[in-house]
Biopython code that builds the backbone (N, CA, C, O; Angstrom):
import numpy as np
from Bio.PDB.StructureBuilder import StructureBuilder

atoms = [
    (1, "MET", "N", (34.903, 32.937, 21.823)),
    (1, "MET", "CA", (33.873, 32.893, 22.113)),
    (1, "MET", "C", (32.994, 32.484, 23.292)),
    (1, "MET", "O", (33.221, 31.508, 24.007)),
    (2, "ILE", "N", (31.788, 33.475, 23.446)),
    (2, "ILE", "CA", (31.535, 33.301, 24.857)),
    (2, "ILE", "C", (30.466, 31.994, 24.930)),
    (2, "ILE", "O", (30.169, 31.368, 23.913)),
    (3, "ILE", "N", (29.997, 31.709, 26.087)),
    (3, "ILE", "CA", (29.466, 30.523, 25.990)),
    (3, "ILE", "C", (28.389, 30.976, 26.819)),
    (3, "ILE", "O", (28.913, 31.202, 27.910)),
    (4, "ASN", "N", (27.477, 31.165, 26.870)),
    (4, "ASN", "CA", (25.849, 31.706, 27.737)),
    (4, "ASN", "C", (25.013, 31.331, 26.945)),
    (4, "ASN", "O", (25.160, 30.925, 25.792)),
    (5, "ALA", "N", (23.617, 31.530, 27.881)),
    (5, "ALA", "CA", (22.344, 30.965, 27.758)),
    (5, "ALA", "C", (21.653, 31.469, 26.354)),
    (5, "ALA", "O", (20.843, 30.888, 25.632)),
    (6, "LYS", "N", (22.266, 32.753, 26.232)),
    (6, "LYS", "CA", (21.484, 32.829, 24.432)),
    (6, "LYS", "C", (21.839, 32.113, 23.734)),
    (6, "LYS", "O", (21.137, 31.415, 23.003)),
    (7, "THR", "N", (23.419, 32.130, 23.825)),
    (7, "THR", "CA", (24.257, 31.242, 22.548)),
    (7, "THR", "C", (23.840, 29.420, 22.462)),
    (7, "THR", "O", (24.023, 28.639, 21.528)),
    (8, "THR", "N", (23.266, 29.197, 23.744)),
    (8, "THR", "CA", (22.900, 27.441, 23.473)),
    (8, "THR", "C", (21.661, 27.875, 23.404)),
    (8, "THR", "O", (21.141, 26.768, 23.267)),
    (9, "VAL", "N", (20.678, 28.687, 23.389)),
    (9, "VAL", "CA", (19.596, 28.533, 22.812)),
    (9, "VAL", "C", (19.371, 28.752, 21.490)),
    (9, "VAL", "O", (18.452, 28.225, 20.864)),
    (10, "VAL", "N", (20.119, 29.458, 21.066)),
    (10, "VAL", "CA", (20.034, 29.455, 19.703)),
    (10, "VAL", "C", (21.175, 28.742, 19.297)),
    (10, "VAL", "O", (21.784, 29.340, 18.410)),
    (11, "VAL", "N", (21.701, 27.626, 19.649)),
    (11, "VAL", "CA", (22.404, 26.494, 18.523)),
    (11, "VAL", "C", (21.497, 25.853, 18.924)),
    (11, "VAL", "O", (20.731, 26.139, 18.004)),
    (12, "LEU", "N", (20.721, 24.977, 19.766)),
    (12, "LEU", "CA", (19.891, 24.395, 20.062)),
    (12, "LEU", "C", (18.490, 24.420, 18.537)),
    (12, "LEU", "O", (18.198, 23.664, 17.610)),
    (13, "LEU", "N", (18.050, 25.614, 19.008)),
    (13, "LEU", "CA", (17.081, 26.059, 18.088)),
    (13, "LEU", "C", (17.817, 25.672, 16.219)),
    (13, "LEU", "O", (17.177, 25.182, 15.289)),
    (14, "VAL", "N", (19.119, 26.053, 16.211)),
    (14, "VAL", "CA", (18.821, 26.009, 14.731)),
    (14, "VAL", "C", (19.550, 24.272, 14.680)),
    (14, "VAL", "O", (19.647, 23.980, 13.489)),
    (15, "ILE", "N", (19.912, 23.444, 15.309)),
    (15, "ILE", "CA", (20.264, 21.839, 15.501)),
    (15, "ILE", "C", (18.715, 21.625, 15.367)),
    (15, "ILE", "O", (18.365, 21.014, 14.357)),
    (16, "GLY", "N", (17.882, 21.975, 16.105)),
    (16, "GLY", "CA", (16.476, 21.586, 15.720)),
    (16, "GLY", "C", (15.898, 21.705, 14.783)),
    (16, "GLY", "O", (15.444, 20.606, 14.464)),
    (17, "VAL", "N", (15.583, 22.596, 13.981)),
    (17, "VAL", "CA", (15.686, 23.067, 12.523)),
    (17, "VAL", "C", (16.394, 22.276, 11.429)),
    (17, "VAL", "O", (15.955, 21.952, 10.326)),
    (18, "ALA", "N", (17.517, 22.051, 11.945)),
    (18, "ALA", "CA", (17.716, 21.386, 10.847)),
    (18, "ALA", "C", (17.879, 19.901, 11.230)),
    (18, "ALA", "O", (18.568, 19.159, 10.530)),
    (19, "PHE", "N", (17.345, 19.531, 12.169)),
    (19, "PHE", "CA", (17.027, 17.872, 12.363)),
    (19, "PHE", "C", (15.987, 17.916, 11.752)),
    (19, "PHE", "O", (16.007, 17.294, 10.690)),
    (20, "TYR", "N", (15.017, 18.442, 12.022)),
    (20, "TYR", "CA", (13.756, 18.497, 11.364)),
    (20, "TYR", "C", (13.795, 18.989, 9.717)),
    (20, "TYR", "O", (12.796, 18.575, 9.129)),
    (21, "TRP", "N", (14.317, 19.432, 9.227)),
    (21, "TRP", "CA", (14.499, 19.288, 8.040)),
    (21, "TRP", "C", (14.939, 18.035, 7.353)),
    (21, "TRP", "O", (14.396, 17.437, 6.425)),
    (22, "GLY", "N", (16.114, 17.747, 8.049)),
    (22, "GLY", "CA", (17.001, 16.802, 7.667)),
    (22, "GLY", "C", (15.879, 14.932, 7.511)),
    (22, "GLY", "O", (15.799, 13.971, 6.745)),
    (23, "LEU", "N", (15.386, 15.328, 8.553)),
    (23, "LEU", "CA", (13.499, 14.113, 9.157)),
    (23, "LEU", "C", (12.751, 14.486, 7.797)),
    (23, "LEU", "O", (12.555, 13.621, 6.943)),
    (24, "SER", "N", (12.475, 15.374, 7.686)),
    (24, "SER", "CA", (11.578, 16.011, 6.213)),
    (24, "SER", "C", (12.176, 15.122, 4.982)),
    (24, "SER", "O", (11.786, 14.031, 4.566)),
    (25, "VAL", "N", (13.074, 15.811, 4.609)),
    (25, "VAL", "CA", (13.780, 15.578, 2.970)),
    (25, "VAL", "C", (13.971, 13.702, 3.188)),
    (25, "VAL", "O", (13.833, 12.936, 2.234)),
    (26, "ALA", "N", (14.291, 13.244, 4.558)),
    (26, "ALA", "CA", (14.482, 11.682, 4.809)),
    (26, "ALA", "C", (12.763, 10.896, 4.105)),
    (26, "ALA", "O", (12.483, 10.117, 3.194)),
    (27, "ARG", "N", (12.096, 11.553, 5.005)),
    (27, "ARG", "CA", (10.833, 10.945, 4.920)),
    (27, "ARG", "C", (10.016, 11.619, 2.996)),
    (27, "ARG", "O", (9.235, 11.074, 2.216)),
    (28, "THR", "N", (10.457, 12.444, 2.977)),
    (28, "THR", "CA", (9.742, 12.570, 1.335)),
    (28, "THR", "C", (10.608, 11.353, 0.627)),
    (28, "THR", "O", (9.977, 10.443, 0.089)),
    (29, "PHE", "N", (11.800, 11.337, 0.626)),
    (29, "PHE", "CA", (12.519, 10.277, -0.191)),
    (29, "PHE", "C", (12.088, 8.672, 0.054)),
    (29, "PHE", "O", (11.958, 7.733, -0.732)),
    (30, "ALA", "N", (11.956, 8.772, 1.233)),
    (30, "ALA", "CA", (11.283, 7.089, 1.506)),
    (30, "ALA", "C", (9.939, 6.665, 1.048)),
    (30, "ALA", "O", (9.592, 5.545, 0.674)),
    (31, "LEU", "N", (9.073, 8.018, 1.165)),
    (31, "LEU", "CA", (7.843, 8.253, 0.726)),
    (31, "LEU", "C", (7.859, 8.119, -1.191)),
    (31, "LEU", "O", (6.909, 7.755, -1.883)),
    (32, "SER", "N", (8.834, 8.415, -1.533)),
    (32, "SER", "CA", (9.358, 8.505, -2.997)),
    (32, "SER", "C", (9.427, 6.879, -3.476)),
    (32, "SER", "O", (8.688, 6.241, -4.225)),
    (33, "ILE", "N", (10.338, 6.586, -2.903)),
    (33, "ILE", "CA", (10.519, 5.088, -2.551)),
    (33, "ILE", "C", (9.647, 4.530, -2.815)),
    (33, "ILE", "O", (9.432, 4.175, -3.974)),
    (34, "ALA", "N", (8.648, 4.202, -1.552)),
    (34, "ALA", "CA", (7.566, 3.125, -1.558)),
    (34, "ALA", "C", (6.907, 3.340, -2.406)),
    (34, "ALA", "O", (6.482, 2.320, -2.948)),
    (35, "GLN", "N", (6.405, 4.763, -3.055)),
    (35, "GLN", "CA", (4.863, 4.596, -3.984)),
    (35, "GLN", "C", (5.813, 4.001, -5.590)),
    (35, "GLN", "O", (5.245, 3.216, -6.350)),
    (36, "GLU", "N", (6.952, 4.405, -5.832)),
    (36, "GLU", "CA", (7.762, 3.319, -6.789)),
    (36, "GLU", "C", (7.709, 1.773, -7.209)),
    (36, "GLU", "O", (7.678, 1.189, -8.292)),
    (37, "ASN", "N", (7.716, 1.222, -5.361)),
    (37, "ASN", "CA", (7.827, 0.200, -4.623)),
    (37, "ASN", "C", (6.122, -0.269, -5.331)),
    (37, "ASN", "O", (6.073, -1.137, -6.202)),
    (38, "HIS", "N", (5.314, 0.164, -5.017)),
    (38, "HIS", "CA", (4.225, 0.092, -4.882)),
    (38, "HIS", "C", (3.557, -0.102, -6.284)),
    (38, "HIS", "O", (2.818, -1.021, -6.635)),
    (39, "ASP", "N", (4.082, 1.204, -7.152)),
    (39, "ASP", "CA", (3.876, 0.601, -8.768)),
    (39, "ASP", "C", (4.205, -0.122, -9.396)),
    (39, "ASP", "O", (3.524, -0.630, -10.287)),
    (40, "ALA", "N", (5.521, -0.434, -9.090)),
    (40, "ALA", "CA", (6.185, -1.497, -9.718)),
    (40, "ALA", "C", (5.349, -2.912, -9.208)),
    (40, "ALA", "O", (4.730, -3.403, -10.152)),
    (41, "ASN", "N", (5.183, -3.738, -7.818)),
    (41, "ASN", "CA", (4.471, -4.017, -7.471)),
    (41, "ASN", "C", (2.916, -4.529, -8.705)),
    (41, "ASN", "O", (2.667, -5.538, -9.366)),
    (42, "VAL", "N", (2.164, -3.111, -8.469)),
    (42, "VAL", "CA", (0.794, -3.214, -9.342)),
    (42, "VAL", "C", (1.477, -3.502, -10.539)),
    (42, "VAL", "O", (1.332, -4.712, -10.710)),
    (43, "ALA", "N", (2.282, -2.931, -11.648)),
    (43, "ALA", "CA", (2.505, -3.287, -12.720)),
    (43, "ALA", "C", (2.899, -5.160, -12.906)),
    (43, "ALA", "O", (2.594, -5.857, -13.874)),
    (44, "LEU", "N", (3.370, -5.440, -12.111)),
    (44, "LEU", "CA", (3.404, -6.880, -11.787)),
    (44, "LEU", "C", (2.264, -7.643, -11.870)),
    (44, "LEU", "O", (1.881, -8.306, -12.834)),
    (45, "ASP", "N", (1.618, -7.471, -10.527)),
    (45, "ASP", "CA", (0.239, -7.751, -10.164)),
    (45, "ASP", "C", (-0.465, -8.203, -11.911)),
    (45, "ASP", "O", (-0.737, -9.280, -12.441)),
    (46, "MET", "N", (-0.532, -7.069, -12.266)),
    (46, "MET", "CA", (-1.395, -6.505, -13.149)),
    (46, "MET", "C", (-0.754, -7.442, -14.965)),
    (46, "MET", "O", (-1.723, -7.650, -15.696)),
    (47, "THR", "N", (0.076, -7.732, -15.339)),
    (47, "THR", "CA", (1.273, -8.871, -16.167)),
    (47, "THR", "C", (0.882, -10.072, -15.715)),
    (47, "THR", "O", (0.399, -10.825, -16.561)),
    (48, "GLU", "N", (0.954, -10.428, -14.682)),
    (48, "GLU", "CA", (0.488, -11.853, -13.962)),
    (48, "GLU", "C", (-1.319, -12.414, -14.331)),
    (48, "GLU", "O", (-1.968, -13.366, -14.764)),
    (49, "GLU", "N", (-1.441, -11.164, -13.841)),
    (49, "GLU", "CA", (-3.201, -11.290, -14.201)),
    (49, "GLU", "C", (-3.453, -11.504, -15.610)),
    (49, "GLU", "O", (-4.292, -12.299, -16.035)),
    (50, "ALA", "N", (-2.703, -10.774, -16.326)),
    (50, "ALA", "CA", (-3.257, -10.916, -17.695)),
    (50, "ALA", "C", (-2.818, -12.327, -18.324)),
    (50, "ALA", "O", (-3.483, -12.946, -19.154)),
    (51, "LYS", "N", (-1.587, -12.730, -17.788)),
    (51, "LYS", "CA", (-0.734, -13.782, -18.176)),
    (51, "LYS", "C", (-1.566, -15.051, -17.881)),
    (51, "LYS", "O", (-1.563, -16.061, -18.585)),
    (52, "ARG", "N", (-2.576, -14.791, -16.279)),
    (52, "ARG", "CA", (-3.858, -15.902, -15.988)),
    (52, "ARG", "C", (-4.773, -16.060, -17.010)),
    (52, "ARG", "O", (-5.391, -17.021, -17.467)),
    (53, "ALA", "N", (-4.687, -14.510, -17.332)),
    (53, "ALA", "CA", (-6.846, -14.478, -17.966)),
    (53, "ALA", "C", (-6.299, -15.322, -19.311)),
    (53, "ALA", "O", (-6.629, -16.482, -19.555)),
    (54, "LYS", "N", (-5.566, -14.661, -19.978)),
    (54, "LYS", "CA", (-4.703, -15.256, -20.917)),
    (54, "LYS", "C", (-4.561, -17.005, -21.333)),
    (54, "LYS", "O", (-4.634, -17.351, -22.512)),
    (55, "LYS", "N", (-4.344, -18.056, -20.170)),
    (55, "LYS", "CA", (-4.320, -19.158, -20.104)),
    (55, "LYS", "C", (-5.470, -19.665, -19.689)),
    (55, "LYS", "O", (-5.628, -20.886, -19.683)),
    (56, "GLU", "N", (-6.387, -18.861, -19.304)),
    (56, "GLU", "CA", (-7.757, -19.362, -18.719)),
    (56, "GLU", "C", (-8.425, -19.541, -19.964)),
    (56, "GLU", "O", (-8.870, -20.646, -20.276)),
    (57, "ARG", "N", (-8.564, -18.231, -20.931)),
    (57, "ARG", "CA", (-9.104, -18.269, -22.266)),
    (57, "ARG", "C", (-8.784, -19.124, -23.061)),
    (57, "ARG", "O", (-9.705, -19.840, -23.456)),
    (58, "ASP", "N", (-7.404, -19.387, -23.601)),
    (58, "ASP", "CA", (-7.239, -20.610, -24.080)),
    (58, "ASP", "C", (-7.104, -21.795, -23.476)),
    (58, "ASP", "O", (-6.299, -22.479, -24.109)),
    (59, "ALA", "N", (-7.463, -22.261, -22.683)),
    (59, "ALA", "CA", (-8.035, -23.405, -22.206)),
    (59, "ALA", "C", (-9.199, -23.122, -22.529)),
    (59, "ALA", "O", (-9.688, -23.744, -23.472)),
    (60, "ASP", "N", (-9.781, -22.370, -22.022)),
    (60, "ASP", "CA", (-11.803, -22.853, -22.572)),
    (60, "ASP", "C", (-11.628, -22.925, -24.182)),
    (60, "ASP", "O", (-12.329, -23.598, -24.938)),
    (61, "ALA", "N", (-10.815, -22.297, -24.453)),
    (61, "ALA", "CA", (-11.177, -22.395, -26.344)),
    (61, "ALA", "C", (-10.420, -23.851, -26.485)),
    (61, "ALA", "O", (-10.988, -24.649, -27.231)),
    (62, "ALA", "N", (-9.589, -24.148, -26.055)),
    (62, "ALA", "CA", (-9.309, -25.793, -26.437)),
    (62, "ALA", "C", (-10.595, -26.787, -25.945)),
    (62, "ALA", "O", (-10.978, -27.528, -26.850)),
    (63, "ALA", "N", (-11.281, -26.917, -24.735)),
    (63, "ALA", "CA", (-11.972, -26.890, -24.297)),
    (63, "ALA", "C", (-13.046, -27.196, -24.927)),
    (63, "ALA", "O", (-13.512, -28.332, -25.007)),
    (64, "SER", "N", (-13.584, -26.019, -25.500)),
    (64, "SER", "CA", (-14.770, -25.859, -26.643)),
    (64, "SER", "C", (-14.225, -26.742, -28.143)),
    (64, "SER", "O", (-14.898, -27.538, -28.798)),
    (65, "ALA", "N", (-13.200, -26.420, -28.327)),
    (65, "ALA", "CA", (-12.831, -27.043, -29.776)),
    (65, "ALA", "C", (-13.032, -28.686, -29.391)),
    (65, "ALA", "O", (-13.808, -29.418, -30.004)),
    (66, "ALA", "N", (-12.327, -29.045, -28.452)),
    (66, "ALA", "CA", (-12.321, -30.548, -27.762)),
    (66, "ALA", "C", (-13.862, -31.032, -27.680)),
    (66, "ALA", "O", (-14.248, -32.122, -28.103)),
    (67, "PHE", "N", (-14.922, -29.771, -26.893)),
    (67, "PHE", "CA", (-16.032, -30.698, -26.901)),
    (67, "PHE", "C", (-17.003, -30.424, -28.549)),
    (67, "PHE", "O", (-18.023, -31.081, -28.760)),
    (68, "ALA", "N", (-16.646, -29.710, -29.251)),
    (68, "ALA", "CA", (-17.265, -29.639, -30.557)),
    (68, "ALA", "C", (-16.937, -30.743, -31.389)),
    (68, "ALA", "O", (-17.786, -31.069, -32.218)),
    (69, "LYS", "N", (-15.569, -31.567, -31.317)),
    (69, "LYS", "CA", (-14.667, -32.504, -31.787)),
    (69, "LYS", "C", (-15.519, -33.933, -31.019)),
    (69, "LYS", "O", (-15.243, -35.007, -31.553)),
    (70, "VAL", "N", (-16.393, -33.984, -29.970)),
    (70, "VAL", "CA", (-16.574, -35.388, -29.172)),
    (70, "VAL", "C", (-18.471, -35.262, -29.456)),
    (70, "VAL", "O", (-19.253, -36.207, -29.351)),
    (71, "GLU", "N", (-18.822, -33.875, -29.810)),
    (71, "GLU", "CA", (-19.824, -33.511, -29.654)),
    (71, "GLU", "C", (-20.846, -34.417, -30.283)),
    (71, "GLU", "O", (-21.704, -34.877, -29.528)),
    (72, "PRO", "N", (-20.888, -34.825, -31.893)),
    (72, "PRO", "CA", (-21.589, -35.365, -32.695)),
    (72, "PRO", "C", (-21.344, -36.914, -32.448)),
    (72, "PRO", "O", (-22.026, -37.687, -33.121)),
    (73, "LEU", "N", (-20.428, -37.439, -31.539)),
    (73, "LEU", "CA", (-20.004, -38.594, -31.344)),
    (73, "LEU", "C", (-21.049, -39.294, -30.224)),
    (73, "LEU", "O", (-21.349, -40.488, -30.187)),
    (74, "LEU", "N", (-21.497, -38.295, -29.374)),
    (74, "LEU", "CA", (-22.347, -38.186, -28.234)),
    (74, "LEU", "C", (-24.121, -38.448, -28.504)),
    (74, "LEU", "O", (-24.767, -37.646, -29.177)),
    (75, "PRO", "N", (-24.871, -39.904, -27.757)),
    (75, "PRO", "CA", (-25.926, -39.856, -28.354)),
    (75, "PRO", "C", (-26.934, -38.376, -27.397)),
    (75, "PRO", "O", (-26.759, -37.779, -26.335)),
    (76, "ALA", "N", (-27.904, -38.316, -28.441)),
    (76, "ALA", "CA", (-29.230, -37.174, -28.006)),
    (76, "ALA", "C", (-29.245, -36.718, -26.641)),
    (76, "ALA", "O", (-28.961, -35.646, -26.107)),
    (77, "ASN", "N", (-29.909, -38.522, -25.968)),
    (77, "ASN", "CA", (-29.864, -38.150, -24.790)),
    (77, "ASN", "C", (-29.227, -37.527, -23.984)),
    (77, "ASN", "O", (-29.716, -36.611, -23.324)),
    (78, "ILE", "N", (-27.686, -38.021, -23.871)),
    (78, "ILE", "CA", (-26.600, -37.370, -22.939)),
    (78, "ILE", "C", (-26.900, -36.043, -22.930)),
    (78, "ILE", "O", (-27.038, -35.335, -21.932)),
    (79, "LEU", "N", (-27.026, -35.629, -24.428)),
    (79, "LEU", "CA", (-26.729, -33.897, -24.891)),
    (79, "LEU", "C", (-27.689, -33.580, -24.022)),
    (79, "LEU", "O", (-27.319, -33.054, -22.972)),
    (80, "LYS", "N", (-28.951, -33.784, -24.209)),
    (80, "LYS", "CA", (-30.453, -33.472, -23.560)),
    (80, "LYS", "C", (-30.038, -33.183, -22.099)),
    (80, "LYS", "O", (-29.936, -31.987, -21.825)),
    (81, "SER", "N", (-29.770, -34.113, -21.067)),
    (81, "SER", "CA", (-29.596, -34.418, -19.819)),
    (81, "SER", "C", (-28.322, -33.479, -19.696)),
    (81, "SER", "O", (-28.426, -33.060, -18.543)),
    (82, "THR", "N", (-27.596, -33.121, -20.041)),
    (82, "THR", "CA", (-26.147, -32.078, -20.293)),
    (82, "THR", "C", (-26.801, -30.616, -20.009)),
    (82, "THR", "O", (-26.547, -29.874, -19.060)),
    (83, "THR", "N", (-27.884, -30.355, -21.290)),
    (83, "THR", "CA", (-28.059, -29.252, -21.742)),
    (83, "THR", "C", (-29.472, -28.796, -20.356)),
    (83, "THR", "O", (-29.488, -27.636, -19.944)),
    (84, "ALA", "N", (-30.209, -29.522, -19.964)),
    (84, "ALA", "CA", (-31.468, -29.322, -19.262)),
    (84, "ALA", "C", (-30.702, -28.649, -17.801)),
    (84, "ALA", "O", (-29.641, -28.731, -17.181)),
    (85, "THR", "N", (-32.194, -27.856, -17.734)),
    (85, "THR", "CA", (-32.164, -27.286, -16.409)),
    (85, "THR", "C", (-32.163, -28.144, -15.240)),
    (85, "THR", "O", (-32.481, -29.324, -15.388)),
    (86, "PRO", "N", (-31.908, -27.785, -14.318)),
    (86, "PRO", "CA", (-32.165, -28.846, -12.850)),
    (86, "PRO", "C", (-33.571, -28.229, -12.473)),
    (86, "PRO", "O", (-33.705, -27.005, -12.450)),
    (87, "GLN", "N", (-34.867, -29.286, -12.108)),
    (87, "GLN", "CA", (-35.580, -28.839, -11.463)),
    (87, "GLN", "C", (-35.417, -29.009, -10.313)),
    (87, "GLN", "O", (-34.625, -29.848, -9.882)),
    (88, "THR", "N", (-36.237, -28.137, -9.466)),
    (88, "THR", "CA", (-36.411, -27.327, -8.048)),
    (88, "THR", "C", (-37.429, -28.055, -7.719)),
    (88, "THR", "O", (-38.487, -28.309, -8.295)),
    (89, "GLN", "N", (-36.728, -28.540, -6.150)),
    (89, "GLN", "CA", (-38.156, -29.359, -5.870)),
    (89, "GLN", "C", (-38.622, -28.453, -4.681)),
    (89, "GLN", "O", (-37.995, -27.577, -4.084)),
    (90, "PRO", "N", (-39.776, -28.867, -4.524)),
    (90, "PRO", "CA", (-40.515, -27.797, -3.236)),
    (90, "PRO", "C", (-40.354, -27.949, -1.789)),
    (90, "PRO", "O", (-40.785, -29.002, -1.320)),
    (91, "GLN", "N", (-39.694, -26.912, -0.806)),
    (91, "GLN", "CA", (-39.155, -27.208, 0.366)),
    (91, "GLN", "C", (-39.959, -27.918, 1.125)),
    (91, "GLN", "O", (-41.115, -27.511, 1.242)),
    (92, "PRO", "N", (-39.571, -29.075, 1.784)),
    (92, "PRO", "CA", (-41.254, -29.180, 2.710)),
    (92, "PRO", "C", (-40.807, -28.459, 3.871)),
    (92, "PRO", "O", (-39.747, -27.971, 4.263)),
    (93, "GLN", "N", (-42.453, -28.606, 4.445)),
    (93, "GLN", "CA", (-42.837, -27.656, 5.717)),
    (93, "GLN", "C", (-42.475, -28.165, 6.952)),
    (93, "GLN", "O", (-42.702, -29.321, 7.309)),
    (94, "THR", "N", (-41.879, -27.263, 7.651)),
    (94, "THR", "CA", (-41.163, -28.142, 8.972)),
    (94, "THR", "C", (-42.385, -27.829, 9.921)),
    (94, "THR", "O", (-43.143, -26.990, 9.434)),
    (95, "VAL", "N", (-42.848, -28.430, 11.479)),
    (95, "VAL", "CA", (-43.180, -28.172, 12.072)),
    (95, "VAL", "C", (-42.538, -28.964, 13.588)),
    (95, "VAL", "O", (-42.500, -30.112, 14.031)),
    (96, "SER", "N", (-42.153, -27.798, 13.970)),
    (96, "SER", "CA", (-41.228, -28.582, 14.772)),
    (96, "SER", "C", (-41.286, -27.650, 16.250)),
    (96, "SER", "O", (-41.484, -26.452, 16.047)),
    (97, "SER", "N", (-41.143, -28.046, 17.651)),
    (97, "SER", "CA", (-40.889, -27.066, 18.829)),
    (97, "SER", "C", (-39.706, -27.178, 19.512)),
    (97, "SER", "O", (-38.883, -28.048, 19.229)),
    (98, "ALA", "N", (-39.513, -26.194, 20.585)),
    (98, "ALA", "CA", (-38.047, -25.638, 21.046)),
    (98, "ALA", "C", (-37.339, -27.349, 21.230)),
    (98, "ALA", "O", (-37.967, -28.351, 21.572)),
    (99, "PRO", "N", (-36.229, -27.278, 20.965)),
    (99, "PRO", "CA", (-35.048, -28.536, 20.805)),
    (99, "PRO", "C", (-35.536, -29.114, 22.647)),
    (99, "PRO", "O", (-35.809, -30.275, 22.953)),
    (100, "SER", "N", (-35.522, -28.273, 23.312)),
    (100, "SER", "CA", (-36.008, -28.978, 25.304)),
    (100, "SER", "C", (-36.955, -29.304, 25.319)),
    (100, "SER", "O", (-37.113, -29.694, 26.476)),
    (101, "SER", "N", (-38.046, -29.487, 24.669)),
    (101, "SER", "CA", (-38.945, -30.326, 25.202)),
    (101, "SER", "C", (-39.218, -31.430, 24.395)),
    (101, "SER", "O", (-40.411, -31.627, 24.164)),
    (102, "GLY", "N", (-38.199, -32.395, 23.786)),
    (102, "GLY", "CA", (-38.192, -33.051, 23.475)),
    (102, "GLY", "C", (-38.489, -33.802, 22.165)),
    (102, "GLY", "O", (-38.007, -34.845, 21.723)),
    (103, "ASN", "N", (-39.469, -32.928, 21.651)),
    (103, "ASN", "CA", (-40.058, -33.543, 20.201)),
    (103, "ASN", "C", (-38.991, -33.465, 19.189)),
    (103, "ASN", "O", (-37.938, -32.827, 19.170)),
    (104, "ILE", "N", (-39.487, -34.209, 18.423)),
    (104, "ILE", "CA", (-38.217, -34.977, 17.106)),
    (104, "ILE", "C", (-39.053, -34.731, 15.731)),
    (104, "ILE", "O", (-40.223, -35.100, 15.623)),
    (105, "SER", "N", (-38.539, -34.254, 14.980)),
    (105, "SER", "CA", (-38.964, -34.126, 13.830)),
    (105, "SER", "C", (-38.776, -35.030, 12.578)),
    (105, "SER", "O", (-37.764, -35.089, 11.879)),
    (106, "ILE", "N", (-39.678, -35.568, 12.456)),
    (106, "ILE", "CA", (-39.121, -36.892, 11.142)),
    (106, "ILE", "C", (-40.346, -36.645, 9.747)),
    (106, "ILE", "O", (-41.431, -36.064, 9.775)),
    (107, "GLU", "N", (-39.722, -37.265, 8.734)),
    (107, "GLU", "CA", (-40.036, -36.735, 7.480)),
    (107, "GLU", "C", (-41.023, -38.009, 7.292)),
    (107, "GLU", "O", (-40.670, -39.082, 7.781)),
    (108, "LEU", "N", (-42.416, -37.901, 6.500)),
    (108, "LEU", "CA", (-43.509, -38.982, 6.556)),
    (108, "LEU", "C", (-43.931, -38.557, 5.241)),
    (108, "LEU", "O", (-44.028, -37.409, 4.806)),
    (109, "GLU", "N", (-44.136, -39.518, 4.751)),
    (109, "GLU", "CA", (-44.165, -39.333, 2.940)),
    (109, "GLU", "C", (-44.380, -37.883, 2.460)),
    (109, "GLU", "O", (-45.415, -37.305, 2.129)),
    (110, "GLY", "N", (-43.022, -37.438, 2.521)),
    (110, "GLY", "CA", (-42.691, -36.245, 1.701)),
    (110, "GLY", "C", (-43.173, -35.084, 2.647)),
    (110, "GLY", "O", (-42.798, -34.008, 2.181)),
    (111, "GLN", "N", (-43.894, -34.938, 3.848)),
    (111, "GLN", "CA", (-44.230, -34.273, 4.714)),
    (111, "GLN", "C", (-43.358, -34.268, 6.283)),
    (111, "GLN", "O", (-42.876, -35.275, 6.803)),
    (112, "TRP", "N", (-43.327, -33.313, 6.670)),
    (112, "TRP", "CA", (-42.521, -33.052, 8.095)),
    (112, "TRP", "C", (-43.448, -33.216, 8.838)),
    (112, "TRP", "O", (-44.572, -33.100, 8.351)),
    (113, "GLN", "N", (-43.315, -33.530, 10.225)),
    (113, "GLN", "CA", (-44.384, -33.516, 11.148)),
    (113, "GLN", "C", (-43.854, -33.949, 12.323)),
    (113, "GLN", "O", (-43.080, -34.905, 12.339)),
    (114, "ALA", "N", (-44.271, -33.187, 13.611)),
    (114, "ALA", "CA", (-43.781, -33.607, 14.615)),
    (114, "ALA", "C", (-44.102, -34.440, 15.315)),
    (114, "ALA", "O", (-45.309, -34.657, 15.427)),
    (115, "LYS", "N", (-43.125, -35.250, 16.079)),
    (115, "LYS", "CA", (-43.776, -36.196, 16.814)),
    (115, "LYS", "C", (-42.917, -36.433, 18.225)),
    (115, "LYS", "O", (-41.692, -36.364, 18.116)),
    (116, "SER", "N", (-43.365, -36.653, 19.277)),
    (116, "SER", "CA", (-43.003, -36.544, 21.121)),
    (116, "SER", "C", (-42.766, -37.710, 21.015)),
    (116, "SER", "O", (-43.335, -38.528, 20.293)),
    (117, "PRO", "N", (-41.562, -37.923, 22.018)),
    (117, "PRO", "CA", (-40.898, -39.310, 22.780)),
    (117, "PRO", "C", (-41.560, -40.348, 22.864)),
    (117, "PRO", "O", (-41.232, -41.491, 22.547)),
    (118, "ALA", "N", (-42.861, -39.829, 23.452)),
    (118, "ALA", "CA", (-44.074, -40.866, 23.876)),
    (118, "ALA", "C", (-44.679, -41.533, 22.297)),
    (118, "ALA", "O", (-44.724, -42.722, 21.981)),
    (119, "GLU", "N", (-44.970, -40.707, 21.734)),
    (119, "GLU", "CA", (-45.337, -41.504, 20.587)),
    (119, "GLU", "C", (-44.631, -42.578, 19.575)),
    (119, "GLU", "O", (-45.184, -43.346, 18.788)),
    (120, "GLU", "N", (-43.167, -42.385, 19.854)),
    (120, "GLU", "CA", (-42.465, -43.541, 19.527)),
    (120, "GLU", "C", (-42.206, -44.518, 19.931)),
    (120, "GLU", "O", (-41.453, -45.370, 19.459)),
    (121, "ALA", "N", (-43.064, -44.526, 21.280)),
    (121, "ALA", "CA", (-42.536, -45.474, 22.147)),
    (121, "ALA", "C", (-43.793, -46.828, 21.837)),
    (121, "ALA", "O", (-43.702, -47.903, 22.430)),
]
sb = StructureBuilder()
sb.init_structure("model")
sb.init_model(0)
sb.init_chain("A")
sb.init_seg("    ")
for serial, (resi, resn, name, xyz) in enumerate(atoms, 1):
    if name == "N":
        sb.init_residue(resn, " ", resi, " ")
    sb.init_atom(name, np.array(xyz, "f"), 0.0, 1.0, " ", f" {name:<3s}", serial, name[0])
structure = sb.get_structure()
């Protein structure tokens, strides 16, 4: 066999094509394994989520059943206070200046008023 430049280039080209084809096959195989692994993890997560949701529903049902047994024993005023919606209070209006001026905001009779350090002394 004669080894010259043409033979060397052809051999390197064949080796390069075979290497590229081998890497693409390995990449495809690795991708299929990764996809199967991902699908298995998603299935496990869904199973765990379903178990957690079932436990939560069972706990809610048990709490409702326990409260239904205790509810007739509670006085009426306690039941009204637990079912009443909290009332929101209006926010006080604030009057203040920049922090560098030395003014301090204080609350007087439910309303905010600005007071300077000279007024405090």
